[in-house]
C-alpha positions as CSV (number, residue, x, y, z in Angstrom):
1,M,62.3,18.9,-22.5
2,S,65.2,20.6,-23.9
3,P,63.9,24.1,-25.0
4,D,66.8,25.3,-27.1
5,P,66.8,24.2,-30.6
6,G,70.7,24.5,-31.0
7,R,71.2,22.7,-27.9
8,T,68.7,20.0,-29.0
9,A,70.6,19.4,-32.3
10,L,73.9,19.0,-30.5
11,L,72.6,16.8,-27.9
12,L,70.9,14.6,-30.8
13,E,74.4,14.3,-32.8
14,K,76.1,13.1,-29.8
15,M,73.6,10.4,-28.8
16,E,74.0,6.9,-29.8
17,R,71.0,5.2,-31.6
18,M,70.2,3.0,-28.5
19,D,70.3,6.1,-26.1
20,L,67.7,7.8,-28.5
21,I,65.3,4.7,-28.2
22,G,62.5,5.5,-25.6
23,K,63.1,9.2,-25.3
24,R,60.1,11.5,-25.6
25,V,60.7,14.1,-28.3
26,K,58.6,17.1,-29.9
27,L,58.5,17.6,-33.7
28,S,58.6,20.5,-35.9
29,N,55.3,19.5,-37.1
30,G,53.8,19.8,-33.7
31,Q,53.5,16.0,-32.9
32,E,55.1,14.3,-29.9
33,G,55.8,10.9,-28.6
34,P,58.7,8.4,-27.7
35,I,61.4,7.2,-30.2
36,V,60.8,3.5,-30.9
37,H,63.3,2.9,-33.5
38,V,66.4,4.6,-35.1
39,E,67.1,4.0,-38.6
40,Y,70.6,4.4,-40.4
41,E,73.9,5.6,-38.8
42,P,74.8,9.4,-38.2
43,P,74.7,11.8,-39.9
44,E,71.6,10.5,-41.7
45,R,69.6,9.1,-39.0
46,V,65.7,8.9,-39.0
47,A,63.9,8.4,-35.9
48,L,60.4,6.4,-36.1
49,V,58.1,8.1,-33.2
50,K,54.9,6.6,-32.0
51,T,52.8,9.7,-32.2
52,Y,49.4,8.2,-31.9
53,P,48.1,6.5,-28.8
54,E,46.7,3.6,-30.5
55,S,48.3,0.1,-30.4
56,P,49.5,-0.7,-32.8
57,S,50.0,2.8,-33.9
58,P,51.4,4.1,-37.3
59,L,54.9,5.6,-36.6
60,T,56.0,9.1,-37.9
61,R,59.5,9.3,-39.5
62,A,61.4,12.1,-38.2
63,S,64.9,13.6,-39.0
64,V,67.4,13.2,-36.1
65,D,70.5,15.0,-37.7
66,R,71.6,17.8,-39.9
67,L,71.9,15.5,-42.9
68,S,68.8,13.4,-42.4
69,P,66.1,13.8,-45.0
70,P,65.1,17.6,-45.2
71,H,61.4,16.6,-46.2
72,L,60.8,14.9,-42.6
73,P,59.6,16.8,-39.7
74,Y,62.7,17.1,-37.3
75,I,63.1,16.9,-33.6
76,V,62.9,20.1,-31.7
77,E,62.8,19.1,-28.2
78,I,64.0,15.9,-26.2
79,D,63.2,14.8,-23.0
80,I,66.6,14.1,-21.4
């Protein structure tokens, strides 16, 4: 996983929606899991992350870009 938050933010901004799907991420609230869907277009993208092992699993919404909703947890690490 990418340990530098600044580097992670830059990587996320450069990645396309389809490139993000399937990547394992860690969120600012401590949860982690793979991205299963990305809503919207940059710079307001929201990722749906499978943070629970159950299937079907409730998904956690997470901010991807700087202008994504600030009330959501954001991605702090991404497996590249």
